A tleap script that builds the chain and sets N, CA, C and O, in Angstrom:
source leaprc.protein.ff14SB
mol = sequence {
  NMET ILE ARG GLU ALA TYR ASP ARG ALA VAL
  ASP SER THR GLY LYS PHE SER ALA SER TYR
  MET ASN LYS ILE LEU GLU ARG TRP HIE LYS
  ASN ASN ILE THR THR ALA LYS GLU ALA GLU
  GLN GLU LYS MET GLU ARG ALA ALA SER ARG
  LYS LYS ASN LYS THR GLU ALA LEU THR PHE
  ASP ILE ASP GLU TYR GLU ARG THR SER VAL
  TYR ASP SER LYS CGLY
}
set mol.1.N position { -6.800 -25.558 -6.419 }
set mol.1.CA position { -5.663 -25.263 -5.572 }
set mol.1.C position { -4.554 -24.587 -6.394 }
set mol.1.O position { -3.846 -23.709 -5.900 }
set mol.2.N position { -4.423 -25.008 -7.638 }
set mol.2.CA position { -3.403 -24.399 -8.491 }
set mol.2.C position { -3.733 -22.927 -8.726 }
set mol.2.O position { -2.844 -22.075 -8.705 }
set mol.3.N position { -4.994 -22.636 -8.946 }
set mol.3.CA position { -5.416 -21.247 -9.149 }
set mol.3.C position { -5.139 -20.413 -7.895 }
set mol.3.O position { -4.690 -19.272 -7.997 }
set mol.4.N position { -5.403 -20.972 -6.727 }
set mol.4.CA position { -5.140 -20.267 -5.464 }
set mol.4.C position { -3.649 -19.998 -5.310 }
set mol.4.O position { -3.259 -18.900 -4.911 }
set mol.5.N position { -2.818 -20.977 -5.617 }
set mol.5.CA position { -1.364 -20.789 -5.537 }
set mol.5.C position { -0.908 -19.718 -6.528 }
set mol.5.O position { -0.049 -18.896 -6.210 }
set mol.6.N position { -1.484 -19.732 -7.720 }
set mol.6.CA position { -1.168 -18.713 -8.724 }
set mol.6.C position { -1.530 -17.321 -8.198 }
set mol.6.O position { -0.718 -16.398 -8.271 }
set mol.7.N position { -2.737 -17.173 -7.672 }
set mol.7.CA position { -3.185 -15.880 -7.150 }
set mol.7.C position { -2.269 -15.386 -6.038 }
set mol.7.O position { -1.922 -14.206 -5.996 }
set mol.8.N position { -1.883 -16.268 -5.154 }
set mol.8.CA position { -0.997 -15.861 -4.048 }
set mol.8.C position { 0.381 -15.469 -4.550 }
set mol.8.O position { 0.973 -14.508 -4.059 }
set mol.9.N position { 0.892 -16.202 -5.517 }
set mol.9.CA position { 2.204 -15.874 -6.078 }
set mol.9.C position { 2.176 -14.495 -6.728 }
set mol.9.O position { 3.087 -13.692 -6.526 }
set mol.10.N position { 1.143 -14.221 -7.500 }
set mol.10.CA position { 1.022 -12.919 -8.163 }
set mol.10.C position { 0.809 -11.814 -7.134 }
set mol.10.O position { 1.391 -10.737 -7.264 }
set mol.11.N position { -0.007 -12.056 -6.125 }
set mol.11.CA position { -0.234 -11.054 -5.077 }
set mol.11.C position { 1.057 -10.728 -4.329 }
set mol.11.O position { 1.293 -9.574 -3.971 }
set mol.12.N position { 1.880 -11.726 -4.095 }
set mol.12.CA position { 3.100 -11.523 -3.319 }
set mol.12.C position { 4.235 -10.910 -4.125 }
set mol.12.O position { 5.012 -10.115 -3.596 }
set mol.13.N position { 4.338 -11.270 -5.398 }
set mol.13.CA position { 5.472 -10.817 -6.202 }
set mol.13.C position { 5.116 -9.727 -7.200 }
set mol.13.O position { 6.001 -9.057 -7.730 }
set mol.14.N position { 3.827 -9.545 -7.460 }
set mol.14.CA position { 3.408 -8.562 -8.435 }
set mol.14.C position { 3.460 -9.062 -9.869 }
set mol.14.O position { 3.135 -8.327 -10.802 }
set mol.15.N position { 3.867 -10.309 -10.041 }
set mol.15.CA position { 3.936 -10.911 -11.375 }
set mol.15.C position { 3.885 -12.423 -11.224 }
set mol.15.O position { 3.996 -12.949 -10.117 }
set mol.16.N position { 3.717 -13.113 -12.337 }
set mol.16.CA position { 3.719 -14.568 -12.286 }
set mol.16.C position { 5.122 -15.057 -11.974 }
set mol.16.O position { 6.090 -14.633 -12.607 }
set mol.17.N position { 5.230 -15.949 -10.999 }
set mol.17.CA position { 6.499 -16.565 -10.639 }
set mol.17.C position { 6.249 -18.050 -10.412 }
set mol.17.O position { 5.688 -18.450 -9.392 }
set mol.18.N position { 6.673 -18.859 -11.376 }
set mol.18.CA position { 6.454 -20.303 -11.281 }
set mol.18.C position { 7.173 -20.886 -10.074 }
set mol.18.O position { 6.641 -21.782 -9.419 }
set mol.19.N position { 8.369 -20.398 -9.767 }
set mol.19.CA position { 9.110 -20.943 -8.628 }
set mol.19.C position { 8.410 -20.613 -7.311 }
set mol.19.O position { 8.364 -21.451 -6.410 }
set mol.20.N position { 7.867 -19.404 -7.189 }
set mol.20.CA position { 7.147 -19.021 -5.977 }
set mol.20.C position { 5.875 -19.846 -5.836 }
set mol.20.O position { 5.546 -20.330 -4.753 }
set mol.21.N position { 5.169 -19.995 -6.946 }
set mol.21.CA position { 3.956 -20.797 -6.948 }
set mol.21.C position { 4.272 -22.241 -6.565 }
set mol.21.O position { 3.520 -22.863 -5.814 }
set mol.22.N position { 5.367 -22.768 -7.072 }
set mol.22.CA position { 5.768 -24.132 -6.750 }
set mol.22.C position { 6.066 -24.280 -5.262 }
set mol.22.O position { 5.712 -25.295 -4.660 }
set mol.23.N position { 6.707 -23.290 -4.666 }
set mol.23.CA position { 6.993 -23.354 -3.226 }
set mol.23.C position { 5.703 -23.382 -2.408 }
set mol.23.O position { 5.609 -24.092 -1.407 }
set mol.24.N position { 4.721 -22.613 -2.838 }
set mol.24.CA position { 3.421 -22.624 -2.163 }
set mol.24.C position { 2.807 -24.014 -2.248 }
set mol.24.O position { 2.364 -24.567 -1.241 }
set mol.25.N position { 2.782 -24.577 -3.451 }
set mol.25.CA position { 2.201 -25.914 -3.642 }
set mol.25.C position { 2.968 -26.978 -2.860 }
set mol.25.O position { 2.357 -27.880 -2.287 }
set mol.26.N position { 4.298 -26.884 -2.828 }
set mol.26.CA position { 5.099 -27.844 -2.056 }
set mol.26.C position { 4.790 -27.740 -0.565 }
set mol.26.O position { 4.681 -28.757 0.121 }
set mol.27.N position { 4.648 -26.509 -0.061 }
set mol.27.CA position { 4.325 -26.314 1.358 }
set mol.27.C position { 2.967 -26.913 1.676 }
set mol.27.O position { 2.801 -27.572 2.701 }
set mol.28.N position { 2.002 -26.689 0.807 }
set mol.28.CA position { 0.677 -27.259 1.017 }
set mol.28.C position { 0.738 -28.783 1.002 }
set mol.28.O position { 0.107 -29.440 1.830 }
set mol.29.N position { 1.483 -29.337 0.077 }
set mol.29.CA position { 1.604 -30.795 0.000 }
set mol.29.C position { 2.246 -31.338 1.279 }
set mol.29.O position { 1.773 -32.317 1.856 }
set mol.30.N position { 3.321 -30.692 1.709 }
set mol.30.CA position { 4.027 -31.111 2.929 }
set mol.30.C position { 3.107 -31.060 4.143 }
set mol.30.O position { 3.179 -31.924 5.017 }
set mol.31.N position { 2.243 -30.050 4.199 }
set mol.31.CA position { 1.342 -29.865 5.340 }
set mol.31.C position { -0.026 -30.501 5.124 }
set mol.31.O position { -0.944 -30.289 5.916 }
set mol.32.N position { -0.163 -31.278 4.055 }
set mol.32.CA position { -1.397 -32.005 3.748 }
set mol.32.C position { -2.602 -31.065 3.603 }
set mol.32.O position { -3.706 -31.384 4.043 }
set mol.33.N position { -2.375 -29.918 2.989 }
set mol.33.CA position { -3.442 -28.955 2.734 }
set mol.33.C position { -4.017 -29.268 1.361 }
set mol.33.O position { -3.317 -29.198 0.351 }
set mol.34.N position { -5.308 -29.615 1.337 }
set mol.34.CA position { -5.909 -30.080 0.087 }
set mol.34.C position { -7.142 -29.298 -0.347 }
set mol.34.O position { -7.679 -29.547 -1.427 }
set mol.35.N position { -7.600 -28.358 0.472 }
set mol.35.CA position { -8.782 -27.581 0.106 }
set mol.35.C position { -8.488 -26.090 0.221 }
set mol.35.O position { -7.558 -25.678 0.915 }
set mol.36.N position { -9.292 -25.295 -0.468 }
set mol.36.CA position { -9.137 -23.844 -0.399 }
set mol.36.C position { -9.362 -23.340 1.027 }
set mol.36.O position { -8.707 -22.396 1.469 }
set mol.37.N position { -10.284 -23.971 1.737 }
set mol.37.CA position { -10.556 -23.576 3.122 }
set mol.37.C position { -9.324 -23.816 4.000 }
set mol.37.O position { -8.972 -22.968 4.820 }
set mol.38.N position { -8.674 -24.960 3.832 }
set mol.38.CA position { -7.451 -25.251 4.596 }
set mol.38.C position { -6.334 -24.279 4.213 }
set mol.38.O position { -5.557 -23.854 5.068 }
set mol.39.N position { -6.255 -23.933 2.937 }
set mol.39.CA position { -5.238 -22.991 2.479 }
set mol.39.C position { -5.471 -21.609 3.085 }
set mol.39.O position { -4.515 -20.932 3.465 }
set mol.40.N position { -6.713 -21.190 3.178 }
set mol.40.CA position { -7.035 -19.894 3.779 }
set mol.40.C position { -6.682 -19.889 5.267 }
set mol.40.O position { -6.152 -18.901 5.776 }
set mol.41.N position { -6.970 -20.978 5.957 }
set mol.41.CA position { -6.625 -21.094 7.378 }
set mol.41.C position { -5.110 -21.015 7.559 }
set mol.41.O position { -4.621 -20.339 8.464 }
set mol.42.N position { -4.379 -21.704 6.699 }
set mol.42.CA position { -2.913 -21.690 6.765 }
set mol.42.C position { -2.386 -20.284 6.509 }
set mol.42.O position { -1.428 -19.852 7.150 }
set mol.43.N position { -3.004 -19.572 5.580 }
set mol.43.CA position { -2.595 -18.202 5.267 }
set mol.43.C position { -2.769 -17.294 6.483 }
set mol.43.O position { -1.892 -16.488 6.793 }
set mol.44.N position { -3.897 -17.429 7.166 }
set mol.44.CA position { -4.149 -16.611 8.358 }
set mol.44.C position { -3.163 -16.953 9.473 }
set mol.44.O position { -2.680 -16.057 10.164 }
set mol.45.N position { -2.862 -18.230 9.655 }
set mol.45.CA position { -1.917 -18.647 10.686 }
set mol.45.C position { -0.516 -18.118 10.385 }
set mol.45.O position { 0.181 -17.656 11.289 }
set mol.46.N position { -0.104 -18.181 9.129 }
set mol.46.CA position { 1.217 -17.672 8.742 }
set mol.46.C position { 1.297 -16.165 8.950 }
set mol.46.O position { 2.318 -15.655 9.410 }
set mol.47.N position { 0.236 -15.456 8.616 }
set mol.47.CA position { 0.220 -14.003 8.792 }
set mol.47.C position { 0.314 -13.640 10.271 }
set mol.47.O position { 1.039 -12.717 10.640 }
set mol.48.N position { -0.410 -14.355 11.107 }
set mol.48.CA position { -0.365 -14.099 12.549 }
set mol.48.C position { 1.020 -14.393 13.102 }
set mol.48.O position { 1.521 -13.659 13.953 }
set mol.49.N position { 1.631 -15.451 12.628 }
set mol.49.CA position { 2.967 -15.823 13.080 }
set mol.49.C position { 3.993 -14.773 12.660 }
set mol.49.O position { 4.853 -14.393 13.455 }
set mol.50.N position { 3.907 -14.305 11.421 }
set mol.50.CA position { 4.841 -13.281 10.942 }
set mol.50.C position { 4.655 -11.983 11.708 }
set mol.50.O position { 5.631 -11.307 12.033 }
set mol.51.N position { 3.411 -11.631 11.999 }
set mol.51.CA position { 3.140 -10.399 12.740 }
set mol.51.C position { 3.746 -10.490 14.134 }
set mol.51.O position { 4.346 -9.532 14.620 }
set mol.52.N position { 3.587 -11.648 14.778 }
set mol.52.CA position { 4.149 -11.847 16.107 }
set mol.52.C position { 5.670 -11.773 16.053 }
set mol.52.O position { 6.287 -11.112 16.888 }
set mol.53.N position { 6.276 -12.442 15.083 }
set mol.53.CA position { 7.732 -12.430 14.952 }
set mol.53.C position { 8.253 -11.041 14.634 }
set mol.53.O position { 9.305 -10.648 15.138 }
set mol.54.N position { 7.541 -10.292 13.809 }
set mol.54.CA position { 7.955 -8.938 13.460 }
set mol.54.C position { 7.915 -8.044 14.689 }
set mol.54.O position { 8.829 -7.247 14.903 }
set mol.55.N position { 6.880 -8.165 15.491 }
set mol.55.CA position { 6.766 -7.373 16.710 }
set mol.55.C position { 7.907 -7.694 17.659 }
set mol.55.O position { 8.510 -6.789 18.235 }
set mol.56.N position { 8.206 -8.964 17.823 }
set mol.56.CA position { 9.296 -9.361 18.707 }
set mol.56.C position { 10.634 -8.888 18.171 }
set mol.56.O position { 11.497 -8.492 18.954 }
set mol.57.N position { 10.830 -8.916 16.884 }
set mol.57.CA position { 12.100 -8.537 16.288 }
set mol.57.C position { 12.354 -7.036 16.387 }
set mol.57.O position { 13.509 -6.611 16.353 }
set mol.58.N position { 11.316 -6.234 16.507 }
set mol.58.CA position { 11.474 -4.798 16.530 }
set mol.58.C position { 11.733 -4.230 17.919 }
set mol.58.O position { 11.974 -3.030 18.057 }
set mol.59.N position { 11.689 -5.051 18.927 }
set mol.59.CA position { 11.915 -4.534 20.267 }
set mol.59.C position { 13.408 -4.357 20.513 }
set mol.59.O position { 14.220 -5.161 20.056 }
set mol.60.N position { 13.760 -3.311 21.230 }
set mol.60.CA position { 15.146 -3.080 21.595 }
set mol.60.C position { 15.176 -2.233 22.856 }
set mol.60.O position { 14.174 -1.636 23.249 }
set mol.61.N position { 16.333 -2.195 23.474 }
set mol.61.CA position { 16.513 -1.460 24.718 }
set mol.61.C position { 17.324 -0.205 24.417 }
set mol.61.O position { 18.532 -0.294 24.195 }
set mol.62.N position { 16.688 0.950 24.407 }
set mol.62.CA position { 17.365 2.195 24.067 }
set mol.62.C position { 18.464 2.526 25.073 }
set mol.62.O position { 19.496 3.086 24.701 }
set mol.63.N position { 18.252 2.186 26.336 }
set mol.63.CA position { 19.285 2.437 27.346 }
set mol.63.C position { 20.534 1.615 27.054 }
set mol.63.O position { 21.651 2.119 27.171 }
set mol.64.N position { 20.353 0.360 26.676 }
set mol.64.CA position { 21.485 -0.500 26.323 }
set mol.64.C position { 22.206 0.054 25.104 }
set mol.64.O position { 23.436 0.050 25.050 }
set mol.65.N position { 21.455 0.523 24.140 }
set mol.65.CA position { 22.055 1.106 22.941 }
set mol.65.C position { 22.907 2.317 23.310 }
set mol.65.O position { 24.036 2.453 22.841 }
set mol.66.N position { 22.367 3.189 24.147 }
set mol.66.CA position { 23.105 4.391 24.523 }
set mol.66.C position { 24.362 4.057 25.318 }
set mol.66.O position { 25.378 4.737 25.179 }
set mol.67.N position { 24.306 3.018 26.149 }
set mol.67.CA position { 25.483 2.619 26.919 }
set mol.67.C position { 26.580 2.059 26.021 }
set mol.67.O position { 27.765 2.255 26.294 }
set mol.68.N position { 26.201 1.375 24.971 }
set mol.68.CA position { 27.191 0.687 24.144 }
set mol.68.C position { 27.499 1.405 22.838 }
set mol.68.O position { 28.346 0.939 22.076 }
set mol.69.N position { 26.848 2.508 22.560 }
set mol.69.CA position { 27.042 3.195 21.292 }
set mol.69.C position { 28.416 3.850 21.222 }
set mol.69.O position { 28.794 4.604 22.119 }
set mol.70.N position { 29.158 3.565 20.165 }
set mol.70.CA position { 30.469 4.191 19.975 }
set mol.70.C position { 30.317 5.631 19.504 }
set mol.70.O position { 31.264 6.412 19.591 }
set mol.71.N position { 29.149 5.987 19.012 }
set mol.71.CA position { 28.925 7.337 18.515 }
set mol.71.C position { 28.575 8.316 19.624 }
set mol.71.O position { 28.684 9.528 19.435 }
set mol.72.N position { 28.161 7.814 20.763 }
set mol.72.CA position { 27.798 8.670 21.883 }
set mol.72.C position { 28.841 8.633 22.987 }
set mol.72.O position { 28.554 9.041 24.112 }
set mol.73.N position { 30.029 8.161 22.699 }
set mol.73.CA position { 31.064 8.038 23.733 }
set mol.73.C position { 31.389 9.405 24.308 }
set mol.73.O position { 31.548 10.389 23.585 }
set mol.74.N position { 31.477 9.433 25.576 }
set mol.74.CA position { 31.843 10.670 26.264 }
set mol.74.C position { 33.299 10.528 26.697 }
set mol.74.O position { 33.679 9.520 27.293 }
set mol.75.N position { 34.091 11.514 26.406 }
set mol.75.CA position { 35.454 11.478 26.888 }
set mol.75.C position { 36.400 11.539 25.843 }
set mol.75.O position { 37.604 11.518 26.099 }
savepdb mol mol.pdb
quit
């Protein structure tokens, strides 16, 4: 599990980061993740959740923007 946390920390930061690795291990401990298979499942769930949140965060109403934009004021 330590090796998996190390690999994920390096993949995410591009270098060894003990604090990042520690956060991964703490999250696994908190969520009772004890095997590589459980860690992989958690990784997929987190990725799906982030993708969903990113999609939701990127939505906007262009008509609302145009109505309220101070840069497009007419008059």
